[in-house]
PDB file of N, CA, C and O in Angstrom:
ATOM      1  N   UNK A   1      -8.166 -49.122 -80.735  1.00  0.00           N
ATOM      2  CA  UNK A   1      -9.795 -48.836 -80.821  1.00  0.00           C
ATOM      3  C   UNK A   1      -9.806 -47.280 -81.663  1.00  0.00           C
ATOM      4  O   UNK A   1      -8.962 -46.392 -81.542  1.00  0.00           O
ATOM      5  N   UNK A   2     -11.091 -47.268 -82.576  1.00  0.00           N
ATOM      6  CA  UNK A   2     -11.093 -46.485 -83.784  1.00  0.00           C
ATOM      7  C   UNK A   2     -12.962 -46.007 -82.935  1.00  0.00           C
ATOM      8  O   UNK A   2     -13.886 -46.764 -82.637  1.00  0.00           O
ATOM      9  N   UNK A   3     -12.840 -44.431 -82.794  1.00  0.00           N
ATOM     10  CA  UNK A   3     -13.873 -43.826 -82.386  1.00  0.00           C
ATOM     11  C   UNK A   3     -14.607 -42.433 -83.135  1.00  0.00           C
ATOM     12  O   UNK A   3     -14.114 -41.325 -82.922  1.00  0.00           O
ATOM     13  N   UNK A   4     -15.290 -42.520 -83.636  1.00  0.00           N
ATOM     14  CA  UNK A   4     -15.985 -41.267 -84.272  1.00  0.00           C
ATOM     15  C   UNK A   4     -16.862 -40.719 -83.782  1.00  0.00           C
ATOM     16  O   UNK A   4     -17.905 -41.337 -83.568  1.00  0.00           O
ATOM     17  N   UNK A   5     -16.743 -39.491 -83.470  1.00  0.00           N
ATOM     18  CA  UNK A   5     -18.039 -38.858 -82.857  1.00  0.00           C
ATOM     19  C   UNK A   5     -18.323 -37.522 -83.406  1.00  0.00           C
ATOM     20  O   UNK A   5     -17.850 -36.401 -83.215  1.00  0.00           O
ATOM     21  N   UNK A   6     -19.471 -38.127 -84.327  1.00  0.00           N
ATOM     22  CA  UNK A   6     -19.730 -36.846 -85.065  1.00  0.00           C
ATOM     23  C   UNK A   6     -20.806 -36.242 -84.518  1.00  0.00           C
ATOM     24  O   UNK A   6     -21.444 -36.792 -83.620  1.00  0.00           O
ATOM     25  N   UNK A   7     -21.197 -34.760 -85.115  1.00  0.00           N
ATOM     26  CA  UNK A   7     -22.362 -33.953 -84.263  1.00  0.00           C
ATOM     27  C   UNK A   7     -22.240 -32.883 -85.592  1.00  0.00           C
ATOM     28  O   UNK A   7     -21.255 -32.524 -86.236  1.00  0.00           O
ATOM     29  N   UNK A   8     -24.031 -32.453 -85.736  1.00  0.00           N
ATOM     30  CA  UNK A   8     -24.138 -30.982 -86.248  1.00  0.00           C
ATOM     31  C   UNK A   8     -24.276 -30.378 -85.044  1.00  0.00           C
ATOM     32  O   UNK A   8     -24.994 -31.012 -84.271  1.00  0.00           O
ATOM     33  N   UNK A   9     -23.679 -29.025 -84.486  1.00  0.00           N
ATOM     34  CA  UNK A   9     -23.623 -27.932 -83.772  1.00  0.00           C
ATOM     35  C   UNK A   9     -23.395 -26.711 -84.354  1.00  0.00           C
ATOM     36  O   UNK A   9     -22.572 -26.572 -85.258  1.00  0.00           O
ATOM     37  N   UNK A  10     -24.179 -25.651 -83.829  1.00  0.00           N
ATOM     38  CA  UNK A  10     -24.164 -24.356 -84.563  1.00  0.00           C
ATOM     39  C   UNK A  10     -24.654 -23.544 -83.036  1.00  0.00           C
ATOM     40  O   UNK A  10     -24.277 -22.394 -82.810  1.00  0.00           O
ATOM     41  N   UNK A  11     -25.173 -23.999 -82.456  1.00  0.00           N
ATOM     42  CA  UNK A  11     -25.624 -23.044 -81.182  1.00  0.00           C
ATOM     43  C   UNK A  11     -25.675 -24.176 -80.030  1.00  0.00           C
ATOM     44  O   UNK A  11     -25.907 -25.365 -80.247  1.00  0.00           O
ATOM     45  N   UNK A  12     -25.362 -23.476 -78.499  1.00  0.00           N
ATOM     46  CA  UNK A  12     -24.776 -24.083 -77.423  1.00  0.00           C
ATOM     47  C   UNK A  12     -25.912 -24.171 -77.006  1.00  0.00           C
ATOM     48  O   UNK A  12     -26.164 -23.269 -76.207  1.00  0.00           O
ATOM     49  N   UNK A  13     -26.881 -24.985 -77.216  1.00  0.00           N
ATOM     50  CA  UNK A  13     -28.174 -25.586 -76.610  1.00  0.00           C
ATOM     51  C   UNK A  13     -28.071 -27.164 -76.725  1.00  0.00           C
ATOM     52  O   UNK A  13     -27.556 -27.829 -77.624  1.00  0.00           O
ATOM     53  N   UNK A  14     -28.792 -27.635 -75.400  1.00  0.00           N
ATOM     54  CA  UNK A  14     -28.665 -28.994 -74.937  1.00  0.00           C
ATOM     55  C   UNK A  14     -30.022 -29.916 -76.507  1.00  0.00           C
ATOM     56  O   UNK A  14     -30.200 -29.573 -77.676  1.00  0.00           O
ATOM     57  N   UNK A  15     -30.516 -30.841 -75.853  1.00  0.00           N
ATOM     58  CA  UNK A  15     -30.475 -31.409 -76.568  1.00  0.00           C
ATOM     59  C   UNK A  15     -32.426 -31.394 -76.310  1.00  0.00           C
ATOM     60  O   UNK A  15     -33.201 -32.131 -76.920  1.00  0.00           O
ATOM     61  N   UNK A  16     -32.796 -30.414 -75.323  1.00  0.00           N
ATOM     62  CA  UNK A  16     -34.263 -29.648 -75.505  1.00  0.00           C
ATOM     63  C   UNK A  16     -34.178 -28.445 -75.772  1.00  0.00           C
ATOM     64  O   UNK A  16     -35.191 -27.770 -75.587  1.00  0.00           O
ATOM     65  N   UNK A  17     -33.238 -27.939 -76.171  1.00  0.00           N
ATOM     66  CA  UNK A  17     -33.377 -26.681 -77.159  1.00  0.00           C
ATOM     67  C   UNK A  17     -33.144 -25.592 -76.263  1.00  0.00           C
ATOM     68  O   UNK A  17     -33.584 -24.482 -76.565  1.00  0.00           O
ATOM     69  N   UNK A  18     -32.383 -25.796 -74.986  1.00  0.00           N
ATOM     70  CA  UNK A  18     -32.570 -24.938 -73.976  1.00  0.00           C
ATOM     71  C   UNK A  18     -31.243 -24.606 -73.811  1.00  0.00           C
ATOM     72  O   UNK A  18     -30.390 -25.489 -73.911  1.00  0.00           O
ATOM     73  N   UNK A  19     -30.873 -23.207 -73.519  1.00  0.00           N
ATOM     74  CA  UNK A  19     -29.542 -22.731 -73.584  1.00  0.00           C
ATOM     75  C   UNK A  19     -29.087 -23.503 -72.594  1.00  0.00           C
ATOM     76  O   UNK A  19     -29.869 -24.112 -71.864  1.00  0.00           O
ATOM     77  N   UNK A  20     -27.018 -23.603 -72.373  1.00  0.00           N
ATOM     78  CA  UNK A  20     -26.172 -23.977 -71.669  1.00  0.00           C
ATOM     79  C   UNK A  20     -25.473 -23.132 -71.143  1.00  0.00           C
ATOM     80  O   UNK A  20     -25.100 -22.183 -71.833  1.00  0.00           O
ATOM     81  N   UNK A  21     -25.002 -23.242 -69.459  1.00  0.00           N
ATOM     82  CA  UNK A  21     -24.538 -22.427 -69.193  1.00  0.00           C
ATOM     83  C   UNK A  21     -23.248 -22.789 -69.113  1.00  0.00           C
ATOM     84  O   UNK A  21     -22.515 -22.354 -68.225  1.00  0.00           O
ATOM     85  N   UNK A  22     -22.947 -23.419 -69.811  1.00  0.00           N
ATOM     86  CA  UNK A  22     -21.527 -24.068 -70.148  1.00  0.00           C
ATOM     87  C   UNK A  22     -21.445 -24.167 -71.443  1.00  0.00           C
ATOM     88  O   UNK A  22     -22.493 -24.141 -72.090  1.00  0.00           O
ATOM     89  N   UNK A  23     -20.223 -24.297 -72.089  1.00  0.00           N
ATOM     90  CA  UNK A  23     -19.943 -24.553 -73.632  1.00  0.00           C
ATOM     91  C   UNK A  23     -19.679 -25.743 -74.074  1.00  0.00           C
ATOM     92  O   UNK A  23     -18.648 -26.192 -73.574  1.00  0.00           O
ATOM     93  N   UNK A  24     -20.145 -26.370 -74.738  1.00  0.00           N
ATOM     94  CA  UNK A  24     -20.232 -27.544 -75.043  1.00  0.00           C
ATOM     95  C   UNK A  24     -18.718 -27.438 -75.866  1.00  0.00           C
ATOM     96  O   UNK A  24     -18.176 -26.435 -76.328  1.00  0.00           O
ATOM     97  N   UNK A  25     -18.207 -29.016 -75.863  1.00  0.00           N
ATOM     98  CA  UNK A  25     -16.939 -28.398 -76.288  1.00  0.00           C
ATOM     99  C   UNK A  25     -16.319 -30.503 -76.632  1.00  0.00           C
ATOM    100  O   UNK A  25     -16.561 -31.504 -75.957  1.00  0.00           O
ATOM    101  N   UNK A  26     -15.717 -30.379 -77.610  1.00  0.00           N
ATOM    102  CA  UNK A  26     -15.356 -31.791 -78.327  1.00  0.00           C
ATOM    103  C   UNK A  26     -14.113 -32.292 -77.127  1.00  0.00           C
ATOM    104  O   UNK A  26     -14.047 -33.249 -76.355  1.00  0.00           O
ATOM    105  N   UNK A  27     -13.529 -31.538 -77.317  1.00  0.00           N
ATOM    106  CA  UNK A  27     -12.533 -32.369 -76.201  1.00  0.00           C
ATOM    107  C   UNK A  27     -12.744 -32.451 -74.850  1.00  0.00           C
ATOM    108  O   UNK A  27     -12.552 -33.590 -74.426  1.00  0.00           O
ATOM    109  N   UNK A  28     -13.186 -31.364 -73.731  1.00  0.00           N
ATOM    110  CA  UNK A  28     -13.550 -31.444 -72.863  1.00  0.00           C
ATOM    111  C   UNK A  28     -14.719 -32.435 -72.298  1.00  0.00           C
ATOM    112  O   UNK A  28     -14.679 -33.090 -71.256  1.00  0.00           O
ATOM    113  N   UNK A  29     -15.867 -32.366 -73.349  1.00  0.00           N
ATOM    114  CA  UNK A  29     -17.139 -32.979 -72.923  1.00  0.00           C
ATOM    115  C   UNK A  29     -17.229 -34.314 -73.690  1.00  0.00           C
ATOM    116  O   UNK A  29     -18.050 -35.011 -73.095  1.00  0.00           O
ATOM    117  N   UNK A  30     -16.818 -34.848 -74.572  1.00  0.00           N
ATOM    118  CA  UNK A  30     -16.830 -35.742 -75.682  1.00  0.00           C
ATOM    119  C   UNK A  30     -15.708 -36.744 -76.071  1.00  0.00           C
ATOM    120  O   UNK A  30     -15.799 -37.927 -76.398  1.00  0.00           O
ATOM    121  N   UNK A  31     -14.775 -36.047 -75.959  1.00  0.00           N
ATOM    122  CA  UNK A  31     -13.421 -36.550 -75.988  1.00  0.00           C
ATOM    123  C   UNK A  31     -12.727 -37.534 -74.604  1.00  0.00           C
ATOM    124  O   UNK A  31     -11.999 -38.526 -74.640  1.00  0.00           O
ATOM    125  N   UNK A  32     -13.313 -36.767 -73.425  1.00  0.00           N
ATOM    126  CA  UNK A  32     -13.187 -37.207 -72.277  1.00  0.00           C
ATOM    127  C   UNK A  32     -13.462 -38.635 -71.780  1.00  0.00           C
ATOM    128  O   UNK A  32     -12.741 -39.309 -71.044  1.00  0.00           O
ATOM    129  N   UNK A  33     -14.813 -39.011 -72.400  1.00  0.00           N
ATOM    130  CA  UNK A  33     -15.131 -40.052 -72.185  1.00  0.00           C
ATOM    131  C   UNK A  33     -14.285 -41.548 -72.859  1.00  0.00           C
ATOM    132  O   UNK A  33     -14.058 -42.656 -72.372  1.00  0.00           O
ATOM    133  N   UNK A  34     -13.968 -40.881 -74.278  1.00  0.00           N
ATOM    134  CA  UNK A  34     -12.931 -42.085 -74.660  1.00  0.00           C
ATOM    135  C   UNK A  34     -12.183 -42.363 -74.607  1.00  0.00           C
ATOM    136  O   UNK A  34     -11.815 -43.460 -75.025  1.00  0.00           O
ATOM    137  N   UNK A  35     -11.215 -41.191 -73.830  1.00  0.00           N
ATOM    138  CA  UNK A  35      -9.678 -41.375 -73.403  1.00  0.00           C
ATOM    139  C   UNK A  35      -9.910 -42.140 -72.147  1.00  0.00           C
ATOM    140  O   UNK A  35      -9.183 -43.096 -71.875  1.00  0.00           O
ATOM    141  N   UNK A  36     -11.051 -41.708 -71.233  1.00  0.00           N
ATOM    142  CA  UNK A  36     -11.171 -42.820 -69.586  1.00  0.00           C
ATOM    143  C   UNK A  36     -11.494 -44.025 -70.365  1.00  0.00           C
ATOM    144  O   UNK A  36     -10.551 -44.816 -70.413  1.00  0.00           O
ATOM    145  N   UNK A  37     -12.774 -44.467 -71.117  1.00  0.00           N
ATOM    146  CA  UNK A  37     -12.747 -45.710 -71.660  1.00  0.00           C
ATOM    147  C   UNK A  37     -11.548 -46.786 -72.079  1.00  0.00           C
ATOM    148  O   UNK A  37     -11.460 -47.937 -71.652  1.00  0.00           O
ATOM    149  N   UNK A  38     -10.255 -45.850 -73.426  1.00  0.00           N
ATOM    150  CA  UNK A  38      -9.387 -46.877 -73.797  1.00  0.00           C
ATOM    151  C   UNK A  38      -8.488 -46.882 -72.314  1.00  0.00           C
ATOM    152  O   UNK A  38      -8.455 -48.013 -71.827  1.00  0.00           O
ATOM    153  N   UNK A  39      -7.859 -45.987 -71.623  1.00  0.00           N
ATOM    154  CA  UNK A  39      -7.342 -45.902 -70.188  1.00  0.00           C
ATOM    155  C   UNK A  39      -7.713 -47.165 -69.642  1.00  0.00           C
ATOM    156  O   UNK A  39      -6.882 -48.070 -69.573  1.00  0.00           O
ATOM    157  N   UNK A  40      -8.747 -47.292 -69.294  1.00  0.00           N
ATOM    158  CA  UNK A  40      -9.552 -48.467 -68.558  1.00  0.00           C
ATOM    159  C   UNK A  40      -9.352 -49.260 -69.190  1.00  0.00           C
ATOM    160  O   UNK A  40      -8.903 -50.030 -68.341  1.00  0.00           O
ATOM    161  N   UNK A  41      -9.281 -49.986 -70.411  1.00  0.00           N
ATOM    162  CA  UNK A  41      -9.266 -51.124 -71.215  1.00  0.00           C
ATOM    163  C   UNK A  41      -7.684 -51.601 -71.523  1.00  0.00           C
ATOM    164  O   UNK A  41      -7.256 -52.755 -71.501  1.00  0.00           O
ATOM    165  N   UNK A  42      -7.013 -50.478 -71.789  1.00  0.00           N
ATOM    166  CA  UNK A  42      -5.739 -50.897 -72.240  1.00  0.00           C
ATOM    167  C   UNK A  42      -4.670 -50.432 -71.786  1.00  0.00           C
ATOM    168  O   UNK A  42      -3.667 -50.480 -72.499  1.00  0.00           O
ATOM    169  N   UNK A  43      -4.595 -49.745 -70.209  1.00  0.00           N
ATOM    170  CA  UNK A  43      -3.509 -49.524 -69.526  1.00  0.00           C
ATOM    171  C   UNK A  43      -3.454 -47.654 -69.304  1.00  0.00           C
ATOM    172  O   UNK A  43      -4.277 -46.762 -69.511  1.00  0.00           O
ATOM    173  N   UNK A  44      -1.869 -47.688 -68.725  1.00  0.00           N
ATOM    174  CA  UNK A  44      -1.841 -45.997 -69.060  1.00  0.00           C
ATOM    175  C   UNK A  44      -1.033 -45.539 -69.954  1.00  0.00           C
ATOM    176  O   UNK A  44       0.051 -45.946 -70.371  1.00  0.00           O
ATOM    177  N   UNK A  45      -1.890 -44.351 -70.287  1.00  0.00           N
ATOM    178  CA  UNK A  45      -1.590 -43.637 -71.819  1.00  0.00           C
ATOM    179  C   UNK A  45      -0.179 -43.113 -71.768  1.00  0.00           C
ATOM    180  O   UNK A  45       0.288 -42.510 -70.802  1.00  0.00           O
ATOM    181  N   UNK A  46       0.511 -43.412 -72.967  1.00  0.00           N
ATOM    182  CA  UNK A  46       2.304 -42.753 -72.177  1.00  0.00           C
ATOM    183  C   UNK A  46       2.522 -42.226 -73.615  1.00  0.00           C
ATOM    184  O   UNK A  46       3.633 -41.741 -73.829  1.00  0.00           O
ATOM    185  N   UNK A  47       1.504 -42.248 -74.780  1.00  0.00           N
ATOM    186  CA  UNK A  47       1.616 -41.183 -75.757  1.00  0.00           C
ATOM    187  C   UNK A  47       0.208 -40.280 -76.530  1.00  0.00           C
ATOM    188  O   UNK A  47      -0.811 -40.855 -76.911  1.00  0.00           O
ATOM    189  N   UNK A  48       0.381 -39.170 -76.613  1.00  0.00           N
ATOM    190  CA  UNK A  48      -0.754 -38.596 -76.765  1.00  0.00           C
ATOM    191  C   UNK A  48      -0.539 -37.367 -77.907  1.00  0.00           C
ATOM    192  O   UNK A  48       0.441 -36.631 -77.791  1.00  0.00           O
ATOM    193  N   UNK A  49      -1.514 -37.174 -79.033  1.00  0.00           N
ATOM    194  CA  UNK A  49      -1.403 -36.494 -79.962  1.00  0.00           C
ATOM    195  C   UNK A  49      -2.232 -35.617 -80.327  1.00  0.00           C
ATOM    196  O   UNK A  49      -3.243 -36.165 -80.766  1.00  0.00           O
ATOM    197  N   UNK A  50      -2.303 -34.199 -80.365  1.00  0.00           N
ATOM    198  CA  UNK A  50      -3.983 -34.149 -80.932  1.00  0.00           C
ATOM    199  C   UNK A  50      -3.751 -32.697 -81.821  1.00  0.00           C
ATOM    200  O   UNK A  50      -2.757 -31.974 -81.759  1.00  0.00           O
ATOM    201  N   UNK A  51      -4.803 -32.524 -82.546  1.00  0.00           N
ATOM    202  CA  UNK A  51      -4.852 -31.302 -83.750  1.00  0.00           C
ATOM    203  C   UNK A  51      -6.507 -30.986 -83.864  1.00  0.00           C
ATOM    204  O   UNK A  51      -7.365 -31.822 -84.146  1.00  0.00           O
ATOM    205  N   UNK A  52      -6.723 -29.576 -83.575  1.00  0.00           N
ATOM    206  CA  UNK A  52      -7.624 -29.382 -83.806  1.00  0.00           C
ATOM    207  C   UNK A  52      -8.203 -28.250 -85.117  1.00  0.00           C
ATOM    208  O   UNK A  52      -7.406 -27.393 -85.499  1.00  0.00           O
ATOM    209  N   UNK A  53      -8.976 -28.286 -85.466  1.00  0.00           N
ATOM    210  CA  UNK A  53      -9.468 -27.269 -87.034  1.00  0.00           C
ATOM    211  C   UNK A  53      -9.990 -25.726 -86.102  1.00  0.00           C
ATOM    212  O   UNK A  53     -10.162 -25.630 -84.887  1.00  0.00           O
ATOM    213  N   UNK A  54     -10.138 -24.715 -87.098  1.00  0.00           N
ATOM    214  CA  UNK A  54     -10.052 -23.728 -87.108  1.00  0.00           C
ATOM    215  C   UNK A  54     -11.284 -23.339 -85.608  1.00  0.00           C
ATOM    216  O   UNK A  54     -12.086 -24.249 -85.395  1.00  0.00           O
ATOM    217  N   UNK A  55     -11.350 -22.591 -85.050  1.00  0.00           N
ATOM    218  CA  UNK A  55     -12.211 -22.037 -83.989  1.00  0.00           C
ATOM    219  C   UNK A  55     -13.936 -21.603 -84.554  1.00  0.00           C
ATOM    220  O   UNK A  55     -13.975 -20.793 -85.481  1.00  0.00           O
ATOM    221  N   UNK A  56     -14.804 -21.938 -84.206  1.00  0.00           N
ATOM    222  CA  UNK A  56     -15.632 -21.014 -84.626  1.00  0.00           C
ATOM    223  C   UNK A  56     -15.979 -19.783 -84.188  1.00  0.00           C
ATOM    224  O   UNK A  56     -16.461 -19.831 -83.056  1.00  0.00           O
ATOM    225  N   UNK A  57     -15.924 -18.819 -84.603  1.00  0.00           N
ATOM    226  CA  UNK A  57     -16.588 -17.393 -84.001  1.00  0.00           C
ATOM    227  C   UNK A  57     -17.713 -16.861 -83.337  1.00  0.00           C
ATOM    228  O   UNK A  57     -17.862 -15.730 -82.875  1.00  0.00           O
ATOM    229  N   UNK A  58     -18.559 -17.917 -83.351  1.00  0.00           N
ATOM    230  CA  UNK A  58     -19.405 -17.605 -82.202  1.00  0.00           C
ATOM    231  C   UNK A  58     -19.285 -18.120 -81.201  1.00  0.00           C
ATOM    232  O   UNK A  58     -19.325 -17.490 -80.144  1.00  0.00           O
ATOM    233  N   UNK A  59     -19.081 -19.577 -81.276  1.00  0.00           N
ATOM    234  CA  UNK A  59     -19.167 -20.906 -80.248  1.00  0.00           C
ATOM    235  C   UNK A  59     -17.666 -20.300 -79.290  1.00  0.00           C
ATOM    236  O   UNK A  59     -17.653 -20.186 -78.064  1.00  0.00           O
ATOM    237  N   UNK A  60     -16.484 -19.975 -80.225  1.00  0.00           N
ATOM    238  CA  UNK A  60     -15.236 -19.789 -79.765  1.00  0.00           C
ATOM    239  C   UNK A  60     -14.861 -21.360 -79.542  1.00  0.00           C
ATOM    240  O   UNK A  60     -14.528 -21.595 -78.380  1.00  0.00           O
ATOM    241  N   UNK A  61     -14.848 -22.323 -80.295  1.00  0.00           N
ATOM    242  CA  UNK A  61     -14.245 -23.788 -79.829  1.00  0.00           C
ATOM    243  C   UNK A  61     -13.724 -24.160 -80.944  1.00  0.00           C
ATOM    244  O   UNK A  61     -13.753 -23.292 -81.815  1.00  0.00           O
ATOM    245  N   UNK A  62     -13.277 -25.101 -81.214  1.00  0.00           N
ATOM    246  CA  UNK A  62     -12.847 -25.830 -82.229  1.00  0.00           C
ATOM    247  C   UNK A  62     -14.244 -26.991 -82.957  1.00  0.00           C
ATOM    248  O   UNK A  62     -14.777 -27.855 -82.261  1.00  0.00           O
ATOM    249  N   UNK A  63     -14.441 -26.860 -83.741  1.00  0.00           N
ATOM    250  CA  UNK A  63     -15.334 -27.432 -84.645  1.00  0.00           C
ATOM    251  C   UNK A  63     -15.027 -29.058 -84.860  1.00  0.00           C
ATOM    252  O   UNK A  63     -15.838 -29.970 -84.701  1.00  0.00           O
ATOM    253  N   UNK A  64     -13.504 -29.178 -85.303  1.00  0.00           N
ATOM    254  CA  UNK A  64     -13.462 -30.341 -85.790  1.00  0.00           C
ATOM    255  C   UNK A  64     -11.522 -30.761 -84.539  1.00  0.00           C
ATOM    256  O   UNK A  64     -10.626 -30.087 -84.029  1.00  0.00           O
ATOM    257  N   UNK A  65     -11.813 -31.905 -84.632  1.00  0.00           N
ATOM    258  CA  UNK A  65     -10.389 -32.331 -84.119  1.00  0.00           C
ATOM    259  C   UNK A  65     -10.084 -33.866 -84.073  1.00  0.00           C
ATOM    260  O   UNK A  65     -11.049 -34.629 -84.009  1.00  0.00           O
ATOM    261  N   UNK A  66      -9.065 -34.276 -84.096  1.00  0.00           N
ATOM    262  CA  UNK A  66      -8.280 -35.357 -84.377  1.00  0.00           C
ATOM    263  C   UNK A  66      -6.971 -35.849 -82.949  1.00  0.00           C
ATOM    264  O   UNK A  66      -5.888 -35.351 -82.641  1.00  0.00           O
ATOM    265  N   UNK A  67      -7.788 -37.061 -82.372  1.00  0.00           N
ATOM    266  CA  UNK A  67      -6.514 -37.447 -80.955  1.00  0.00           C
ATOM    267  C   UNK A  67      -6.285 -38.872 -81.571  1.00  0.00           C
ATOM    268  O   UNK A  67      -7.103 -39.526 -82.219  1.00  0.00           O
ATOM    269  N   UNK A  68      -4.996 -39.218 -81.232  1.00  0.00           N
ATOM    270  CA  UNK A  68      -3.983 -40.262 -80.811  1.00  0.00           C
ATOM    271  C   UNK A  68      -3.769 -40.223 -79.799  1.00  0.00           C
ATOM    272  O   UNK A  68      -3.460 -39.193 -79.200  1.00  0.00           O
ATOM    273  N   UNK A  69      -3.909 -41.739 -79.132  1.00  0.00           N
ATOM    274  CA  UNK A  69      -3.337 -42.081 -78.086  1.00  0.00           C
ATOM    275  C   UNK A  69      -2.413 -43.535 -78.050  1.00  0.00           C
ATOM    276  O   UNK A  69      -2.532 -44.374 -78.943  1.00  0.00           O
ATOM    277  N   UNK A  70      -1.836 -43.641 -77.333  1.00  0.00           N
ATOM    278  CA  UNK A  70      -0.680 -44.575 -77.270  1.00  0.00           C
ATOM    279  C   UNK A  70      -0.610 -45.248 -75.843  1.00  0.00           C
ATOM    280  O   UNK A  70      -0.053 -44.691 -74.897  1.00  0.00           O
ATOM    281  N   UNK A  71      -1.314 -46.687 -75.741  1.00  0.00           N
ATOM    282  CA  UNK A  71      -0.953 -47.211 -74.391  1.00  0.00           C
ATOM    283  C   UNK A  71       0.361 -47.835 -74.074  1.00  0.00           C
ATOM    284  O   UNK A  71       1.147 -48.477 -74.772  1.00  0.00           O
ATOM    285  N   UNK A  72       0.385 -47.333 -72.368  1.00  0.00           N
ATOM    286  CA  UNK A  72       2.068 -48.933 -72.107  1.00  0.00           C
ATOM    287  C   UNK A  72       2.216 -50.353 -72.699  1.00  0.00           C
ATOM    288  O   UNK A  72       3.202 -51.021 -73.012  1.00  0.00           O
ATOM    289  N   UNK A  73       0.748 -50.598 -72.746  1.00  0.00           N
ATOM    290  CA  UNK A  73       0.817 -51.584 -73.226  1.00  0.00           C
ATOM    291  C   UNK A  73       0.834 -52.046 -74.987  1.00  0.00           C
ATOM    292  O   UNK A  73       0.497 -53.119 -75.488  1.00  0.00           O
ATOM    293  N   UNK A  74       1.239 -51.076 -75.500  1.00  0.00           N
ATOM    294  CA  UNK A  74       1.032 -50.477 -77.087  1.00  0.00           C
ATOM    295  C   UNK A  74       0.073 -50.423 -78.216  1.00  0.00           C
ATOM    296  O   UNK A  74       0.166 -50.261 -79.432  1.00  0.00           O
ATOM    297  N   UNK A  75      -1.224 -50.688 -77.063  1.00  0.00           N
ATOM    298  CA  UNK A  75      -2.578 -50.374 -78.001  1.00  0.00           C
ATOM    299  C   UNK A  75      -2.728 -48.795 -78.046  1.00  0.00           C
ATOM    300  O   UNK A  75      -2.333 -47.866 -77.341  1.00  0.00           O
ATOM    301  N   UNK A  76      -3.480 -48.920 -79.201  1.00  0.00           N
ATOM    302  CA  UNK A  76      -3.509 -47.200 -79.657  1.00  0.00           C
ATOM    303  C   UNK A  76      -4.939 -46.911 -80.217  1.00  0.00           C
ATOM    304  O   UNK A  76      -5.595 -47.823 -80.720  1.00  0.00           O
ATOM    305  N   UNK A  77      -5.274 -46.014 -80.153  1.00  0.00           N
ATOM    306  CA  UNK A  77      -6.660 -45.064 -79.995  1.00  0.00           C
ATOM    307  C   UNK A  77      -6.676 -44.126 -80.961  1.00  0.00           C
ATOM    308  O   UNK A  77      -5.740 -43.328 -80.923  1.00  0.00           O
ATOM    309  N   UNK A  78      -7.587 -43.977 -81.937  1.00  0.00           N
ATOM    310  CA  UNK A  78      -7.750 -42.895 -83.089  1.00  0.00           C
ATOM    311  C   UNK A  78      -9.103 -42.835 -82.922  1.00  0.00           C
ATOM    312  O   UNK A  78     -10.002 -43.600 -83.271  1.00  0.00           O
ATOM    313  N   UNK A  79      -9.099 -41.528 -82.177  1.00  0.00           N
ATOM    314  CA  UNK A  79     -10.215 -40.304 -81.993  1.00  0.00           C
ATOM    315  C   UNK A  79     -10.704 -39.286 -83.062  1.00  0.00           C
ATOM    316  O   UNK A  79      -9.936 -38.476 -83.580  1.00  0.00           O
ATOM    317  N   UNK A  80     -11.750 -39.356 -83.299  1.00  0.00           N
ATOM    318  CA  UNK A  80     -11.976 -38.351 -84.562  1.00  0.00           C
ATOM    319  C   UNK A  80     -13.519 -37.516 -84.242  1.00  0.00           C
ATOM    320  O   UNK A  80     -14.675 -37.940 -84.274  1.00  0.00           O
ATOM    321  N   UNK A  81     -12.998 -36.254 -83.951  1.00  0.00           N
ATOM    322  CA  UNK A  81     -14.696 -35.419 -83.771  1.00  0.00           C
ATOM    323  C   UNK A  81     -14.825 -34.229 -84.093  1.00  0.00           C
ATOM    324  O   UNK A  81     -14.125 -33.247 -83.844  1.00  0.00           O
ATOM    325  N   UNK A  82     -16.200 -34.409 -84.935  1.00  0.00           N
ATOM    326  CA  UNK A  82     -16.446 -33.044 -85.692  1.00  0.00           C
ATOM    327  C   UNK A  82     -17.854 -32.814 -85.188  1.00  0.00           C
ATOM    328  O   UNK A  82     -18.620 -33.772 -85.084  1.00  0.00           O
ATOM    329  N   UNK A  83     -18.297 -31.358 -84.813  1.00  0.00           N
ATOM    330  CA  UNK A  83     -19.321 -30.818 -84.869  1.00  0.00           C
ATOM    331  C   UNK A  83     -19.784 -29.934 -86.404  1.00  0.00           C
ATOM    332  O   UNK A  83     -20.259 -28.801 -86.479  1.00  0.00           O
ATOM    333  N   UNK A  84     -19.467 -30.860 -87.496  1.00  0.00           N
ATOM    334  CA  UNK A  84     -19.627 -30.275 -88.768  1.00  0.00           C
ATOM    335  C   UNK A  84     -20.618 -31.466 -89.778  1.00  0.00           C
ATOM    336  O   UNK A  84     -21.073 -31.324 -90.913  1.00  0.00           O
ATOM    337  N   UNK A  85     -20.685 -32.412 -89.005  1.00  0.00           N
ATOM    338  CA  UNK A  85     -21.427 -33.492 -89.425  1.00  0.00           C
ATOM    339  C   UNK A  85     -22.863 -33.543 -89.451  1.00  0.00           C
ATOM    340  O   UNK A  85     -23.394 -33.937 -88.413  1.00  0.00           O
ATOM    341  N   UNK A  86     -23.716 -33.181 -90.558  1.00  0.00           N
ATOM    342  CA  UNK A  86     -25.046 -32.914 -90.682  1.00  0.00           C
ATOM    343  C   UNK A  86     -25.598 -34.195 -90.989  1.00  0.00           C
ATOM    344  O   UNK A  86     -26.715 -34.051 -91.487  1.00  0.00           O
ATOM    345  N   UNK A  87     -25.298 -35.243 -90.901  1.00  0.00           N
ATOM    346  CA  UNK A  87     -25.713 -36.666 -90.970  1.00  0.00           C
ATOM    347  C   UNK A  87     -25.550 -37.019 -92.830  1.00  0.00           C
ATOM    348  O   UNK A  87     -24.941 -36.173 -93.484  1.00  0.00           O
ATOM    349  N   UNK A  88     -25.862 -37.705 -93.236  1.00  0.00           N
ATOM    350  CA  UNK A  88     -25.784 -38.711 -94.428  1.00  0.00           C
ATOM    351  C   UNK A  88     -27.308 -38.251 -96.081  1.00  0.00           C
ATOM    352  O   UNK A  88     -27.462 -38.680 -97.225  1.00  0.00           O
ATOM    353  N   UNK A  89     -27.966 -37.324 -95.299  1.00  0.00           N
ATOM    354  CA  UNK A  89     -28.862 -36.625 -96.141  1.00  0.00           C
ATOM    355  C   UNK A  89     -28.427 -34.872 -96.210  1.00  0.00           C
ATOM    356  O   UNK A  89     -29.094 -34.097 -96.895  1.00  0.00           O
TER     357      UNK A  89
END
């Protein structure tokens, strides 16, 4: 499984422009869904590697992250996440 989750985020607001009471986080809010789906499809995860980029000075979270997973069946998942993608234009 290869998943890329890219956004452009500089404020902690929801899609309606309202302030959140919690911090949107690449790992806890976005990657968790992919990890769950991969485990459901491929079996128990037996190995995981992750690396994060620099912490944003205002938001206090990493703006880029890479995660690799391996299941007991040998299937692998590569997950790339970023809050630094402003689209192709």
